C-alpha positions, 0 to 999 in steps of 0.5 A, a space after each residue: 467465500 463471504 455469505 453475510 448479506 444485509 436485507 433491508 425494506 421497511 415491511 417487517 414481515 416480508 423481511 421475517 419471510 425472508 430471514 426464515 428462507 434464506 437463513 438457509 444458505 446464506 448469514 443473514 441480518 435484516 434492517 427496517 430503515 436506511 439510517 439503520 442499515 449505514 449505522 449497521 454496515 458501519 459496525 458490522 463485518 463486511 457483508 458481500 450482498 446488500 439488498 435494499 428495497 426502494 420504496 422505503 420511507 425517509 430514506 429511498 433505497 437508492 439514496 441508501 445505495 448512495 451513501 452505502 457505498 462509500 462505506 462498504 465499495 465492495 459489498 454488492 447491490 441488489 434493489 426490490 422494485 415494485 413496475 411503476 419504478 421500473 425506470 428508475 431501477 435500470 437506470 440505476 443499472 446502467 450507471 453501476 450503482 447497482 448490481 442486480 433489479 427484482 421486480 416486485 413479487 419475486 419468487 424466491 429461487 428469484 432471490 437467491 440466484 440473484 444473491 449467488 449470482 451477487 456472492 460471486 461478483 464480491 469475490 472477483 471483486 475482493 479477490 482483485 483486491 486481494 491480487 493486487 495487495 496481498 500476491 502481487 506484493 509479496 512477489 514483488 517483495 522478494 524481487 527488491 529483496 533479491 535487487 537490494 541482496 545481490 545489488 545493493 542501491 545504496 536505499 532501504 525500501 523499508 525506510 522509504 515506505 515508512 517515511 511516506 507514509 507517515 508523510 502522507 498521513 500528515 499531508 492528508 493524503 489517502 494512501 492506498 496500495 501503490 504507496 508500498 508497490 511504488 515504494 520497492 519497485 522504484 529501484 527495479 532499474 539499479 541493476 541495469 545502471 553501468 558502473 559509471 552510473 552506479 557510482 554516480 547515484 552512490 556517490 554524486 551530490 543529489 542536486 547535480 545534473 548528474 545525479 538526477 540524470 542516473 535517477 530519472 533513468 532508474 525511474 525509467 528503466 523500472 517504469 519501462 519493466 512494470 509496463 510490462 505486468 498487467 495491473 501494475 500501470 498505475 505503479 509505472 505513471 507514478 514512476 514516470 511522475 517521480 522523474 519530472 521536474 513538476 514535483 520537485 521545482 513546484 507545490 504539489 496540490 494534486 494527489 498522485 503529484 504529491 503521492 509521488 514526490 513524498 515517495 520521492 523525498 523519501 528515497 532521497 532521505 533515505 540515500 542521504 542516510 546511506 551516504 552518513 548525511 544527516 542533520 544542517 547538510 541533510 536539510 540542506 541537500 534536500 530543501 537544495 533539491 526540493 526549492 518550494 517544499 511545502 512548510 509541512 513536508 519541510 518541517 518533517 524533513 528537519 524533524 527527522 534530520 534531527 540528532 538522533 541518539 545513537 543506537 548501541 553497536 554490539 557482535 551478535 554470534 551468528 547463530 543469533 542473528 535475527 530477522 529485522 536486526 540493522 547491519 552497523 557494518 558492512 559484510 563482506 566475503 572472505 575474497 572481499 567482495 560484499 555481501 550485507 552492506 551497513 545499515 541494511 535489515 535483515 531479511 530471512 534468507 540473508 540469516 539463514 545465509 549469514 549462519 552458514 556462511 564458513 569463517 563468520 562467527 559474529 556481525 556487528 548490528 545496530 541495538 537501540 538503547 531500549 532494547 539492549 538489554 533485551 536482545 543481548 539475551 537472546 
């Protein structure tokens, strides 16, 4: 629980009194003006509660809170007011700017109760964010790992995520919690395709009507599955966007359309890479699939498709395999069943299974030239 609070008031005597009484229960920081408070918020660890006096010279409390919210949106804001400010204070509460207001003069017990309520509210806000960013992300990573392990969808979601985040930075579009979850959950529909659809996904030209239809079907199935999970509706909405022609046949100015376009573009890059299409061939296929792609993303694709130094291929004993190594050749069971496809990065469960597989003594992996000696010496 974060019990760090910030008190902002131009009355030095009142600040000292508050700090002296509240320091027994909370970690208290004080500031005597709005600009000082904003500077403190920028450079400090997050505050759970920020209590601001309504009337201060230079910058009044409402303005301080409005600017502070841009820096610390998860902090909970309280306001100290006088009788003459009640209407303004109530408007601030009703508009969601302020969690509670306290009317001067105010009992210390009331201030403590309001701060404790603010801390509980802050915990609710941050726990929701924690749930979306970590708990969901961890559970989804396990789900996608199973999908990729059992039914290789010919894409690498790690590569998709890395490429998408890089392109969003170049496009000056803010990344958020949806990007990693969408990049992974987009393959959730693959196991529900029939054999013919999987073959189309694996080998048909990405510009063909057949391939476009299968890709749209994958995203549709994934979206339907995800809509059953509370709070993941924004992921389903992105997947629905990715299945439309708006993100492939037009320039995307809307941020959500741009995010959908970038993730879809990253998907195709990963797919073509897994197929072995590189250089001008991959560039031409991407340009045909995205005829109105803006110059910045076209250049990104061109640079990523330029010939890269080929990694060294080494046969590593299974006992020395490490998480994160990239498999250079298909690993198959003794009966010929594909176990791990070439190009897949090893996860901890994969490493454990390969080490325990009877009859498998070594695995061919990709070793970047600059790391060859280090890995060979492991």
